[in-house]
C-alpha positions in Angstrom: 37.7 11.9 35.1 37.0 8.6 33.2 38.7 6.6 36.0 36.6 8.4 38.7 33.4 7.6 36.8 34.4 3.9 36.3 35.3 3.6 40.0 31.9 5.2 40.9 30.0 2.8 38.7 32.0 -0.2 40.1 31.2 0.9 43.7 27.5 1.3 42.8 27.4 -2.2 41.3 29.2 -3.6 44.4 26.7 -1.9 46.8 23.8 -3.2 44.7 25.1 -6.7 44.9 25.6 -6.5 48.7 22.0 -5.3 49.2 20.7 -8.1 47.1 22.8 -10.8 48.9 22.2 -9.0 52.2 18.5 -9.5 51.9 19.0 -13.2 51.4 20.9 -13.8 54.6 22.8 -11.9 57.3 25.5 -14.6 57.5 26.1 -14.3 53.8 27.1 -10.6 54.2 30.3 -11.6 56.1 31.3 -14.1 53.4 30.4 -11.6 50.7 32.5 -8.7 52.2 35.6 -10.9 51.9 34.7 -11.5 48.2 34.0 -7.8 47.7 37.4 -6.8 49.0 39.0 -9.1 46.4 36.6 -7.9 43.7 37.4 -4.2 44.4 41.1 -5.0 44.3 40.7 -6.8 40.9 38.5 -3.9 39.6 41.2 -1.3 40.6 43.9 -3.3 38.9 41.8 -3.6 35.7 41.1 0.2 35.7 44.8 0.9 36.2 45.8 -1.4 33.3 43.2 0.3 31.1 44.3 3.8 32.0 48.0 2.8 31.4 47.1 1.4 27.9 45.1 4.6 27.0 48.0 6.9 28.1 50.5 4.9 26.0 
């Protein structure tokens, strides 16, 4: 349950960032989506590491 909550919070933050940057410029969205994919992968890895440490 904790992992689902953390993922949901992370997604909400990502969406909020995209809306803020999206309002600044349409071209920026394309660049941002590339960065967001990397950011999401990093967030998922961090969540998995945290959950593994908690289980041990």
